[in-house]
C-alpha positions in Angstrom: 0.0 0.0 0.0 2.9 2.4 0.7 4.0 1.9 -2.9 0.5 2.5 -4.2 -0.3 5.7 -2.3 1.5 8.1 -4.7 -0.4 6.5 -7.5 -3.7 6.8 -5.8 -3.0 10.5 -5.1 -2.0 11.2 -8.6 -4.7 9.1 -10.4 -7.5 8.6 -8.0 -7.5 11.9 -6.3 -6.6 14.4 -9.1 -5.5 16.9 -6.5 -4.6 20.3 -8.0 -5.6 19.5 -11.5 -9.2 19.3 -10.4 -9.5 15.8 -11.7 -12.3 14.2 -9.7 -12.0 10.6 -9.0 -10.4 7.6 -10.6 -9.5 8.0 -14.3 -8.8 4.7 -15.8 -6.6 4.4 -18.9 -8.4 2.9 -21.8 -6.6 -0.1 -23.3 -7.6 -1.0 -26.8 -7.4 -4.7 -27.4 -4.3 -5.9 -29.1 -5.5 -9.4 -29.9 -6.6 -10.5 -33.3 -9.5 -12.4 -31.9 -11.4 -13.2 -28.7 -14.6 -11.6 -27.4 -12.5 -10.0 -24.7 -11.7 -7.1 -27.1 -13.9 -4.8 -25.2 -14.0 -1.2 -26.0 -16.4 0.0 -23.4 -15.7 3.6 -22.6 -16.7 4.8 -19.2 -18.7 8.0 -19.1 -16.2 10.9 -18.8 -16.0 12.4 -15.4 -15.6 16.2 -15.5 -13.2 17.3 -12.7 -14.3 19.4 -9.8 -13.2 23.0 -10.4 -11.4 24.8 -7.7 -14.4 27.1 -7.2 -17.9 25.8 -6.6 -20.3 26.8 -9.3 -23.9 26.0 -10.3 -22.4 24.2 -13.3 -20.8 21.7 -11.0 -24.2 20.8 -9.5 -25.8 20.5 -12.8 -23.1 18.5 -14.5 -23.9 15.1 -15.7 -23.0 12.7 -18.6 -25.7 12.4 -21.2 -24.2 9.5 -23.0 -23.0 6.7 -20.8 -21.4 4.3 -23.1 -21.9 1.0 -21.3 -23.5 -0.6 -18.3 -20.5 0.4 -16.4 -20.9 4.2 -16.5 -19.1 6.4 -14.1 -17.2 3.4 -12.8 -20.4 2.2 -11.3 -20.3 -1.5 -10.7 -23.8 -2.4 -11.4 -24.7 -4.7 -8.7 -28.2 -5.7 -8.8 -30.0 -7.7 -6.2 -33.5 -9.0 -5.5 -34.3 -10.6 -2.1 -36.7 -13.4 -1.6 -39.5 -13.3 1.0 -38.2 -13.7 4.5 -38.0 -17.3 5.8 -40.6 -18.5 8.3 -38.0 -18.7 11.1 -34.3 -18.5 11.3 -33.5 -18.7 15.0 -30.3 -16.8 14.2 -28.9 -19.9 12.5 -25.3 -20.1 11.5 -23.7 -22.8 9.3 -21.6 -25.3 11.2 -17.9 -24.4 11.2 -16.8 -27.7 9.9 -19.1 -27.8 6.9 -17.3 -27.7 3.6 -18.4 -25.0 1.1 -18.7 -27.7 -1.6 -21.4 -29.5 0.4 -23.7 -26.5 0.9 -27.0 -27.3 -0.5 -28.0 -25.7 -3.8 -31.0 -23.5 -3.9 -34.1 -25.5 -3.0 -36.7 -22.8 -3.2 -37.5 -20.0 -5.4 -35.9 -17.4 -3.2 -32.4 -18.5 -4.2 -31.1 -19.4 -0.7 -30.7 -22.0 1.9 -33.7 -23.6 3.6 -34.8 -22.0 6.9 -36.7 -23.8 9.7 -40.4 -23.8 9.3 -41.2 -23.2 13.0 -41.8 -19.7 14.4 -42.9 -16.4 12.8 -41.1 -14.6 10.0 -40.2 -10.9 10.8 -39.9 -10.2 7.1 -43.4 -11.4 6.3 -44.8 -9.3 9.1 -42.8 -6.3 7.9 -44.1 -6.6 4.3 -47.7 -6.9 5.7 -47.4 -3.6 7.5 -49.4 -0.8 5.9 -46.3 1.2 5.2 -45.2 -1.6 2.8 -48.6 -1.8 1.1 -48.7 1.6 -0.4 -49.9 1.5 -4.1 -48.2 3.2 -6.9 -50.0 5.8 -9.1 -51.6 4.3 -12.2 -48.8 3.7 -14.7 -49.0 5.1 -18.2 -46.8 4.3 -21.2 -44.6 7.3 -20.1 -44.1 5.7 -16.6 -42.9 2.3 -17.9 -39.4 1.8 -19.2 -40.6 -0.3 -22.1 -43.9 -0.6 -24.0 -44.0 -4.3 -24.7 -46.8 -3.9 -27.3 -44.3 -2.2 -29.7 -41.8 -3.9 -32.0 -39.0 -3.4 -29.6 -36.4 -6.3 -29.8 -34.5 -7.5 -26.7 -31.2 -9.2 -26.9 -30.0 -11.5 -24.1 -26.4 -10.4 -24.8 -25.7 -6.8 -24.0 -24.8 -4.8 -27.1 -23.6 -1.3 -27.4 -19.9 -0.9 -26.9 -19.3 -3.8 -24.6 -17.6 -6.0 -27.1 -19.6 -9.1 -26.3 -19.7 -10.8 -29.7 -19.4 -14.4 -31.0 -15.9 -15.2 -32.1 -16.8 -16.9 -35.3 -19.8 -14.8 -36.0 -21.8 -17.9 -37.0 -24.1 -18.2 -34.0 -27.4 -16.5 -34.4 -28.4 -14.1 -31.6 -31.6 -15.1 -29.9 -34.0 -12.2 -30.1 -37.1 -11.6 -27.9 -40.0 -9.4 -29.1 -42.6 -9.4 -26.4 -46.0 -8.3 -27.4 -49.5 -8.4 -25.8 -50.1 -11.6 -27.7 -48.1 -13.8 -25.2 -48.2 -13.9 -21.4 -45.3 -12.3 -19.4 -44.8 -15.7 -17.7 -43.4 -17.1 -21.0 -40.5 -14.5 -21.1 -37.1 -15.3 -19.7 -36.6 -14.1 -16.2 -34.1 -11.4 -17.1 -36.6 -10.0 -19.6 -39.5 -10.1 -17.1 -37.2 -8.1 -14.8 -36.4 -5.5 -17.5 -40.0 -4.9 -18.6 -41.1 -4.5 -15.0 -39.0 -1.4 -14.5 -41.0 1.9 -14.2 -40.6 5.5 -13.1 -40.9 4.6 -9.4 -39.1 1.3 -8.9 -36.7 -1.3 -10.3 -39.1 -4.1 -9.2 -42.3 -4.4 -7.3 -42.5 -5.4 -3.7 -43.8 -8.9 -4.3 -42.6 -9.5 -7.8 -42.3 -13.3 -8.4 -39.6 -12.8 -11.0 -37.0 -11.8 -8.4 -36.7 -15.1 -6.7 -36.5 -16.9 -10.1 -33.9 -14.4 -11.3 -31.8 -14.8 -8.2 -31.9 -18.5 -8.6 -30.7 -18.2 -12.2 -27.7 -16.2 -11.1 -26.7 -19.0 -8.8 -27.4 -22.2 -10.8 -27.3 -21.4 -14.5 -24.3 -22.6 -16.3 -21.5 -20.1 -17.0 -20.7 -20.2 -20.8 -18.2 -17.3 -21.2 -16.2 -14.9 -19.0 -14.5 -11.7 -19.9 -12.9 -8.8 -18.1 -14.4 -5.3 -18.4 -12.5 -2.2 -19.5 -12.5 1.0 -17.7 -12.5 -0.3 -14.1 -9.9 1.3 -11.9 -9.9 -0.9 -8.8 -9.7 -4.6 -8.7 -10.9 -7.4 -11.0 -14.4 -7.1 -12.4 -15.7 -9.8 -14.8 -18.6 -10.0 -17.1 -20.1 -13.5 -16.8 -22.4 -14.9 -19.5 -24.9 -17.4 -18.3 -27.0 -19.6 -20.5 -29.6 -17.0 -21.3 -28.2 -13.6 -20.7 -25.4 -11.6 -19.3 -24.7 -11.2 -15.7 -22.3 -8.8 -14.1 -19.9 -10.4 -11.7 -19.2 -7.6 -9.4 -16.5 -8.9 -7.0 -14.9 -11.9 -5.7 -13.9 -13.0 -2.2 -10.8 -11.1 -0.9 -11.3 -10.7 2.8 -12.9 -12.8 5.5 -16.2 -11.6 7.0 -14.3 -10.6 10.2 -11.7 -8.4 8.6 -12.4 -4.7 9.0 -11.0 -1.9 6.8 -7.6 -0.9 8.3 -8.0 2.4 10.1 -5.2 4.0 8.0 -6.9 3.2 4.7 -8.5 6.1 2.8 -12.0 5.3 1.5 -10.8 5.4 -2.1 -8.1 2.8 -1.5 -10.3 0.4 0.3 -11.0 -3.1 -1.1 -14.5 -3.7 -2.5 -16.4 -6.6 -1.0 -18.6 -9.1 -2.7 -20.7 -9.6 0.5 -21.3 -5.9 0.7 -23.0 -5.9 -2.7 -25.2 -8.8 -1.6 -26.1 -7.1 1.8 -26.8 -3.8 0.0 -29.5 -5.4 -2.1 -31.2 -6.9 1.0 -30.9 -3.6 2.9 -32.3 -1.6 0.0 -35.4 -3.9 -0.1 -36.0 -3.8 3.6 -35.9 0.0 3.5 -38.5 -0.3 0.6 -36.4 1.7 -1.8 -36.1 -1.1 -4.3 -33.4 0.7 -6.3 -30.6 -1.9 -6.2 -30.6 -4.4 -9.1 -30.8 -8.1 -8.1 -27.6 -9.6 -6.7 -26.8 -13.1 -5.5 -23.8 -14.8 -4.0 -22.3 -17.8 -5.9 -19.6 -20.3 -5.3 -17.5 -20.3 -8.5 -15.1 -23.0 -9.7 -12.2 -20.8 -11.0 -10.9 -23.6 -13.2 -14.0 -24.9 -14.8 -16.2 -21.8 -14.8 -13.7 -19.0 -15.5 -10.3 -20.2 -16.8 -11.6 -22.9 -19.0 -14.5 -20.9 -20.6 -12.8 -17.6 -21.1 -11.7 -16.4 -24.5 -10.1 -13.3 -23.1 -6.4 -14.1 -23.5 -5.3 -11.2 -21.3 -7.4 -12.6 -18.5 -6.3 -16.2 -19.1 -2.6 -15.2 -18.8 -3.1 -13.9 -15.3 -4.0 -17.3 -13.9 -1.4 -19.2 -11.9 -0.9 -21.8 -9.2 0.1 -20.4 -5.9 2.8 -21.9 -3.6 -0.1 -23.3 -1.6 -1.3 -25.1 -4.7 -4.4 -22.8 -5.0 -5.7 -21.6 -8.4 -5.3 -17.8 -8.6 -5.8 -14.9 -11.1 -5.5 -11.2 -10.9 -6.9 -9.7 -14.2 -6.0 -6.3 -15.5 -6.9 -3.0 -13.7 -5.2 0.1 -12.4 -4.9 -1.1 -8.8 -4.9 -4.4 -6.9 -4.3 -6.4 -10.1 -1.0 -8.1 -9.4 0.2 -11.4 -8.0 0.4 -9.7 -4.6 -3.3 -9.0 -4.7 -4.5 -12.0 -6.6 -7.8 -13.7 -6.1 -7.1 -17.3 -5.0 -9.5 -20.2 -4.6 -9.4 -23.1 -2.1 -8.1 -24.8 -4.1 -10.2 -23.5 -7.0 -13.5 -22.6 -5.3 -14.1 -18.9 -4.7 -17.0 -16.8 -3.5 -18.4 -14.1 -5.8 -21.4 -11.8 -6.2 -23.3 -11.9 -9.4 -25.7 -9.0 -10.4 -28.1 -8.9 -13.2 -27.5 -6.3 -15.9 -29.8 -3.4 -16.2 -31.3 -3.1 -19.7 -29.0 -2.4 -22.7 -28.1 1.2 -23.1 -29.2 1.1 -26.7 -32.7 0.4 -25.4 -32.8 2.3 -22.2 -30.3 5.1 -21.9 -29.2 6.3 -18.4 -27.9 9.7 -17.3 -25.0 9.9 -14.9 -25.1 12.7 -12.4 -22.4 14.1 -10.1 -23.3 13.7 -6.5 -23.4 17.2 -4.9 -21.9 15.7 -1.7 -19.1 13.9 -3.6 -15.9 13.6 -1.6 -12.6 15.2 -2.8 -10.8 11.9 -3.4 -7.7 13.5 -2.1 -5.6 12.8 1.0 -5.4 16.4 2.2 -8.1 18.5 0.5 -11.7 18.7 1.6 -14.8 19.1 -0.6 -16.8 22.3 -0.3 -19.6 20.7 1.6 -17.2 19.6 4.3 -16.2 23.2 5.1 -19.4 25.2 4.2 -22.3 24.5 6.7 -24.7 26.4 4.4 -23.8 24.3 1.4 -27.3 22.7 1.0 -28.9 26.1 0.6 -27.1 26.4 -2.7 -27.9 22.9 -3.8 -31.6 23.6 -3.1 -31.5 26.5 -5.6 -29.8 24.3 -8.3 -31.7 22.1 -10.9 -32.6 19.3 -10.6 -32.6 19.8 -6.8 -34.9 22.9 -6.8 -38.0 20.9 -7.7 -39.5 17.5 -7.7 -38.2 14.6 -5.5 -34.5 14.6 -6.4 -33.3 16.1 -3.2 -35.4 13.7 -1.2 -33.9 10.8 -3.3 -30.5 12.0 -2.3 -31.5 12.0 1.4 -32.7 8.4 1.0 -29.4 7.5 -0.6 -27.6 9.2 2.3 -29.4 7.2 4.9 -28.8 4.0 2.8 -25.0 4.7 2.6 -24.7 5.6 6.3 -26.3 2.4 7.4 -23.7 0.5 5.3 -20.8 2.8 6.1 -20.3 3.6 2.4 -18.3 6.7 1.7 -17.7 6.1 -2.0 -20.8 7.6 -3.6 -19.3 9.9 -6.2 -22.0 9.7 -8.9 -25.4 8.3 -9.4 -27.6 7.3 -12.4 -31.2 7.7 -13.5 -33.1 6.4 -16.5 -33.1 9.1 -19.2 -36.7 8.3 -20.4 -38.2 9.5 -17.0 -36.3 12.9 -17.0 -35.6 14.4 -13.6 -38.7 12.8 -12.0 -37.6 9.4 -11.2 -35.7 7.4 -8.6 -31.9 7.2 -8.2 -30.5 3.8 -9.0 -28.3 2.6 -6.1 -25.3 1.1 -7.8 -21.7 0.4 -6.7 -22.1 -0.6 -3.1 -18.9 -2.8 -2.7 -17.2 -0.4 -0.3 -20.0 -0.7 2.3 -19.8 -2.8 5.5 -16.0 -2.2 5.8 -16.1 -1.2 9.5 -18.5 -2.2 12.2 -16.7 -0.5 15.0 -16.8 2.9 13.5 -19.8 5.1 12.4 -18.7 7.6 9.7 -20.8 10.6 10.6 -19.7 12.6 7.6 -21.9 10.4 5.4 -24.8 12.0 7.2 -23.9 15.6 6.4 -26.4 15.9 3.5 -29.2 15.0 5.9 -28.0 17.3 8.7 -27.4 20.2 6.3 -30.7 19.9 4.4 -33.0 18.7 7.1 -35.4 17.0 4.6 -36.8 13.6 4.4 -39.8 11.8 3.0 -42.6 11.0 5.5 -42.7 7.4 4.2 -38.9 7.0 4.8 -39.1 8.6 8.2 -41.9 6.4 9.3 -40.2 3.2 8.0 -37.0 4.2 9.9 -39.0 4.5 13.1 -40.7 1.2 12.4 -37.3 -0.6 11.9 -36.0 0.9 15.2 -38.8 -1.0 17.1 -37.9 -4.3 18.8 -40.5 -6.3 16.8 -39.1 -4.9 13.5 -35.5 -4.7 14.4 -33.4 -3.9 11.4 -30.5 -6.3 12.4 -32.9 -9.2 12.8 -34.7 -8.5 9.5 -31.4 -8.3 7.7 -30.2 -11.5 9.3 -33.3 -13.3 8.3 -33.2 -11.9 4.7 -29.5 -12.7 4.2 -30.0 -16.4 5.2 -31.6 -16.8 1.9 -28.4 -16.2 0.0 -26.3 -19.1 -1.1 -23.2 -17.8 0.7 -24.8 -17.2 4.0 -23.7 -15.9 6.5 -23.2 -12.6 4.5 -22.6 -10.3 7.5 -21.1 -11.1 10.9 -23.1 -10.1 14.0 -21.1 -6.9 14.7 -22.1 -5.5 11.3 -25.7 -6.3 11.9 -25.7 -4.6 15.3 -23.9 -1.6 13.8 -26.9 -1.0 11.6 -29.2 -0.7 14.6 -26.8 1.7 16.2 -26.6 3.8 13.0 -30.3 3.8 12.6 -30.7 5.4 16.0 -28.2 8.1 14.9 -30.2 8.8 11.8 -33.3 9.3 13.9 -31.4 11.5 16.3 -30.3 13.8 13.4 -33.9 14.0 12.2 -35.1 14.7 15.7 -32.7 17.6 15.9 -33.9 18.9 12.6 -37.5 18.8 13.6 -36.8 20.5 16.9 -34.9 23.3 15.0 -37.1 23.8 12.0 -40.5 22.1 12.8 -42.0 18.9 11.6 -43.7 20.2 8.5 -40.5 21.9 7.2 -38.5 18.7 7.6 -40.8 15.9 6.8 -42.2 15.9 3.3 -45.7 14.5 3.3 -46.0 11.8 0.6 -48.6 9.3 2.1 -51.9 11.2 1.6 -53.9 11.9 -1.5 -53.4 10.7 -5.0 -50.1 9.3 -6.1 -49.4 8.6 -2.5 -45.6 8.1 -2.3 -44.8 10.0 -5.5 -45.7 13.7 -5.7 -46.2 15.2 -9.1 -43.2 17.0 -10.7 -42.6 20.5 -9.3 -44.0 19.7 -5.8 -42.1 21.8 -3.3 
């Protein structure tokens, strides 16, 4: 790490040059063949100027070129319904990973005892989790399936995912009203269910099936992505569609981020991506794409199926006779930071792709509370207590629900301890009046012994929150709906359970109380009606019309 720090300062921080964040060098493929010739360009990140201006807050990329825009690792996850009872089960210490049962139910996870009551089931029966959406029009759905739109299982655009010989015919899906949605592949059912207000519905049956696909479908091809700065990120093709393998196992569940690590030099964790999906669902945001844990055979399912020669050449056998690889990236891609199996089994998180950018473009926005990504310099929001007043006067935060979405994302990140939220994305079709997609959550759950209060600065500066969010936070702080217990039950469904150790679960309860304390202080200072945005009464209950306050 000592050797890496100067590089991080120069390339990831962009100190005096105003270069904001990690700028990855683009490496055009030099091989004559192989689908690994990927030319995905990440959306260009404009650097933070030395002086804060309105242009900074309004800045966004109109043309993200791939599903990996803004260095977002698209980690989608969909959680199954909570098990009937879990009794705080833990797998026996002596049980080998290879003998873990495969998914036996539609939820995509291990079987849970049938006795006792399910906290998740009770939670989702609560009135706060039964609020209806407004009536959806064609403008509110991402796709109109009654048109001649054609869906491809393999992501197109600039991702370079093509057949080597060019002889295979691409399977095309053209859903229309003439066939039932149940006949579509699970990935397609997920895509056509996206609307202005949510990535998936609360009780969507396709999520459990999609999570199961991510875990048990055969891996047919593997390639490394271009444009990722930190660590190895692979695109994994399953039998029917592309998945995005966000991360592989590097650290044990018990390892915390070292106290001297900067947030931008921290490892990303596969279990954090999995846990983020479950947390997002319990909070009823439903803005994280479906993610599932999978035990991968590095020899049979990666090395032997990849046609990416650069990736293949990074495989080696360690002195301990374990299969390892390190891929190509700016940081942590070397034999010293290799990913090694035991002997060739390794944990990973697989996330379903969002729809192809050729069919559903997304906009990438700079987070107003983005950190400086520098060892010594602070961002403006860190030194200006009135920073939010300027944000509130700047589009798109001066109208609609965007500022409230930022507050939701702030709470979500604080509960995870995620400091790495530099950009966010929205679907272009819905303009400024839609939800923020919660992508790139791998740097969450790094420390359970420390609560990073700076993550809560947007909430304490703006003192704004949705009424629905506020009431759900209060509900999750009650003993009968304790957040840590609900997360533990939900995570037992995942193939790699346990996903989080007990200290991380308890840390979420502690951080939830801190969030409520901040909101209580805001209400005492400014009054309830000025802080809590009513969104539970009248038409379009949880989604006010554009321009509201």
